[in-house]
C-alpha positions in Angstrom: -174.9 2.3 -18.6 -175.4 6.0 -17.9 -177.5 5.1 -14.8 -174.7 2.9 -13.4 -172.0 5.5 -14.0 -174.2 8.2 -12.3 -174.7 5.9 -9.3 -171.0 5.3 -9.0 -170.3 9.0 -9.0 -172.9 9.7 -6.3 -171.5 6.8 -4.2 -168.0 8.3 -4.6 -169.2 11.7 -3.4 -170.8 10.0 -0.4 -167.5 8.5 0.6 -165.8 12.0 0.7 -166.1 13.8 4.0 -168.3 16.8 3.7 -165.7 18.8 5.6 -162.8 17.9 3.3 -162.4 19.7 0.0 -164.6 21.5 -2.5 -162.7 22.2 -5.7 -163.9 24.7 -8.2 -162.3 25.5 -11.5 -161.4 29.1 -12.2 -159.6 29.6 -15.4 -158.5 26.0 -15.3 -156.8 26.2 -11.9 -158.3 24.2 -8.9 -159.0 26.3 -5.8 -159.2 24.6 -2.4 -161.9 25.5 0.1 -162.0 24.4 3.7 -165.1 23.4 5.7 -166.1 27.0 6.2 -166.0 27.6 2.4 -163.2 30.1 2.7 -160.7 30.1 -0.1 -157.1 29.3 0.6 -156.1 32.8 -0.2 -153.2 33.6 2.1 -149.8 33.6 0.6 -148.2 30.2 1.3 -145.5 31.6 3.5 -148.0 33.4 5.7 -150.1 30.3 5.9 -147.1 28.2 7.0 -146.1 30.8 9.6 -149.7 30.8 11.0 -149.8 27.0 11.1 -146.4 26.8 12.8 -147.4 29.3 15.4 -150.3 27.0 16.4 -153.3 28.4 14.5 -155.6 25.4 14.1 -157.5 26.7 11.0 -154.2 27.4 9.2 -152.9 23.9 10.1 -156.0 22.4 8.5 -155.7 24.6 5.4 -152.0 23.7 5.0 -152.8 20.0 5.4 -155.4 20.3 2.7 -152.9 22.1 0.4 -150.3 19.3 0.9 -152.9 16.5 0.5 -154.1 17.8 -2.8 -151.0 19.7 -4.2 -152.7 23.1 -4.1 -150.0 25.8 -4.6 -147.4 23.3 -3.1 -146.0 20.0 -4.2 -148.3 17.2 -3.2 -147.1 15.5 0.0 -149.5 13.3 1.8 -147.1 12.6 4.7 -146.9 16.4 5.4 -150.7 16.5 5.1 -151.0 13.8 7.8 -148.5 15.6 10.1 -150.5 18.8 9.9 -153.9 17.1 10.3 -152.4 15.4 13.3 -151.5 18.7 15.0 -154.9 20.1 14.5 -156.7 16.8 15.3 -155.0 16.6 18.6 -156.4 20.1 19.4 -159.9 18.8 18.6 -160.3 20.2 15.1 -163.3 18.2 13.7 -162.2 19.0 10.1 -158.8 17.6 10.8 -160.1 14.5 12.6 -162.5 13.6 9.7 -160.0 14.3 7.0 -157.4 12.2 8.8 -159.9 9.4 9.3 -160.7 9.5 5.6 -157.0 9.3 4.6 -156.6 6.3 7.0 -159.7 4.6 5.6 -158.7 5.1 2.0 -154.9 4.5 2.3 -154.0 8.0 1.3 -150.3 8.5 2.0 -150.5 5.9 4.8 -151.3 2.1 5.1 -155.0 1.5 5.3 -156.0 1.3 8.9 -159.8 1.1 9.6 -159.1 0.9 13.4 -157.4 4.2 13.5 -159.9 5.7 11.0 -162.6 4.6 13.5 -160.8 6.2 16.3 -160.7 9.7 14.6 -164.3 9.3 13.3 -165.4 8.6 16.8 -163.7 11.7 18.1 -165.4 13.8 15.5 -168.8 12.0 16.0 -168.7 12.8 19.7 -168.3 16.5 18.8 -171.5 16.3 16.7 -170.1 15.8 13.2 -172.9 14.2 11.1 -170.6 12.7 8.5 -168.5 11.0 11.1 -171.6 9.7 12.8 -172.7 8.1 9.5 -169.3 6.5 8.8 -168.6 5.2 12.3 -171.0 2.2 12.2 -169.1 1.0 9.1 -165.9 0.8 11.0 -166.4 -1.4 14.1 -162.8 -1.5 15.2 -161.2 0.8 17.8 -157.8 1.3 19.4 -156.4 2.8 22.6 -155.3 6.4 22.3 -151.7 5.6 22.9 -151.6 3.6 19.7 -153.0 6.3 17.4 -151.1 7.6 14.4 -150.8 11.1 16.1 -148.6 11.1 19.2 -149.5 13.6 21.9 -146.4 15.5 23.1 -145.4 15.0 26.7 -146.7 17.3 29.4 -144.3 19.9 30.7 -143.5 20.2 34.4 -145.6 23.3 34.8 -148.6 21.5 33.3 -148.6 18.7 35.8 -149.6 18.3 39.5 -145.9 18.3 40.3 -145.8 22.1 39.8 -145.5 23.3 43.4 -147.0 26.5 44.9 -143.8 28.5 44.0 -143.9 27.0 40.5 -147.6 28.1 40.2 -146.7 31.6 41.3 -144.1 31.8 38.5 -146.6 30.5 36.0 -149.0 33.3 37.0 -146.3 36.0 36.7 -145.2 34.6 33.3 -148.8 34.7 31.9 -149.2 38.3 33.1 -146.0 39.5 31.6 -146.5 37.4 28.4 -149.8 39.1 27.9 -148.2 42.5 28.5 -145.4 41.9 26.0 -147.4 39.9 23.5 -145.3 36.8 23.7 -146.4 33.1 24.0 -146.3 32.3 27.7 -145.7 28.6 26.9 -142.4 29.5 25.1 -141.3 31.5 28.2 -142.2 28.7 30.5 -140.4 26.1 28.4 -137.3 28.2 28.6 -137.6 28.6 32.4 -138.0 24.8 32.7 -134.8 24.2 30.7 -132.8 27.1 32.2 -133.5 26.8 35.9 -136.2 24.1 36.5 -138.3 26.8 38.1 -135.6 27.5 40.8 -135.6 31.2 41.3 -132.2 31.0 43.2 -130.4 29.0 40.4 -126.9 30.2 39.5 -124.6 28.7 36.9 -120.9 28.5 36.9 -120.9 31.1 34.1 -122.7 33.6 36.3 -126.2 33.3 34.8 -128.8 33.9 37.5 -132.4 33.3 38.4 -135.3 31.7 36.6 -134.3 32.8 33.1 -130.6 32.6 33.8 -129.7 36.2 33.0 -126.1 37.4 33.2 -125.3 40.9 34.5 -124.6 42.3 31.1 -127.8 41.0 29.7 -129.8 42.4 32.6 -128.2 45.8 32.0 -128.8 45.6 28.3 -132.5 45.2 28.9 -132.9 47.7 31.8 -133.1 45.2 34.7 -132.0 46.7 38.0 -132.5 43.7 40.3 -131.6 40.4 38.6 -132.8 38.3 41.6 -136.2 39.8 41.7 -138.5 37.2 40.1 -140.6 39.6 38.1 -137.6 41.6 36.8 -135.7 38.4 36.0 -138.6 37.1 33.8 -139.0 40.5 32.3 -135.4 40.6 31.2 -135.6 37.2 29.7 -138.7 38.1 27.8 -137.2 41.3 26.5 -134.2 39.4 25.2 -136.3 36.7 23.7 -138.5 39.3 21.9 -135.3 40.9 20.5 -134.2 37.5 19.3 -137.5 36.6 17.7 -137.5 39.9 15.9 -133.9 39.5 14.8 -134.7 36.0 13.4 -138.0 36.9 11.9 -140.0 34.7 14.2 -137.9 31.6 13.8 -138.2 29.9 17.3 -135.3 27.5 16.9 -132.8 30.3 16.0 -134.1 32.5 18.8 -133.6 29.7 21.2 -130.1 29.0 19.9 -129.4 32.7 20.3 -130.7 32.7 23.9 -128.3 29.8 24.7 -125.2 30.6 22.6 -125.6 34.3 21.7 -126.9 35.9 18.6 -123.4 36.6 17.3 -122.6 32.9 17.3 -125.9 32.0 15.5 -125.2 34.7 12.9 -121.7 33.5 12.4 -122.8 29.9 11.7 -125.9 31.1 9.8 -128.0 28.8 11.9 -128.0 26.7 15.0 -124.3 26.3 16.0 -122.7 22.9 15.9 -122.5 22.7 19.7 -124.1 19.7 21.4 -125.2 21.8 24.3 -127.0 24.3 22.1 -128.5 21.7 19.8 -129.8 19.7 22.8 -131.1 22.9 24.4 -133.1 23.8 21.3 -134.4 20.2 20.9 -135.6 19.9 24.5 -137.5 23.2 24.5 -139.0 22.4 21.1 -140.2 19.1 22.5 -142.5 20.9 25.0 -143.2 24.1 23.0 -143.7 22.5 19.6 -144.2 25.6 17.5 -141.5 26.5 15.0 -142.7 30.1 14.3 -143.7 32.9 16.6 -145.4 36.1 15.5 -142.8 38.7 15.0 -143.0 41.3 17.8 -143.6 44.9 16.7 -141.7 46.3 19.8 -139.2 44.8 22.2 -139.1 47.2 25.1 -135.7 48.4 26.2 -133.6 46.3 23.8 -130.3 47.9 22.9 -126.7 46.9 22.4 -125.4 43.5 21.3 -124.1 41.8 24.5 -124.2 38.0 24.2 -126.3 36.0 26.7 -124.8 32.6 27.6 
């Protein structure tokens, strides 16, 4: 009888992915480790912020926490969402863990076809556990049918991006590096504001790629609003101010860029305006990150003039 039980225990451990979880007991409290063996030691808020800003390792750690209820309420659906984000960025740990959940109906209907899909991805990257499991799951599915949906490509990421568009992308990346801001967020705003038309002008008087108004340009020390580099610089400085004001909350910063920070502060959140809500939603579709590292400095950011 003891031999049978021992065999069952060994078999159960074989089914668990080697990358998934190692739990140790310390004063009666389970501690989660990731594939690297590092403890999940960051405060939960910091971990969430890192995950939301796109850090793959943090996304996997947060998924593990939700899957097993470590320092958070157990939520397998949230675990799958975070595994998906990391798996789409080619995290082997996330791909294997996600496949394991699909294979064992953890928080989702059992689906060996999708499990095989993610095991195959990890196996191609050299993961030995996935390579062992793949022969057991002979089914496969097209990428478009997978549980995790790849976000649509933005204009500047496609072949449709013209030479002027490519030049704007180059300038944005240079300035983003200088100001320590995510270039993808800036480019997503440009796409929404002006569709990469440097000569765009709205009926409200907003001008250029980032649709700056004269008062906003003055506030952030921009002398030539039609100069491409200065226009982008002004937009970045304002965006940095908003990100610092809203503690890195991207949605609130975007709402402030569209409707003005005073309006966002008055409503204590995204204003109930369709234009602003659609604006935030469209940009988030392409950007995807809900948190941005809080900037330590914001250049020439003074005053409280509202940008519209």
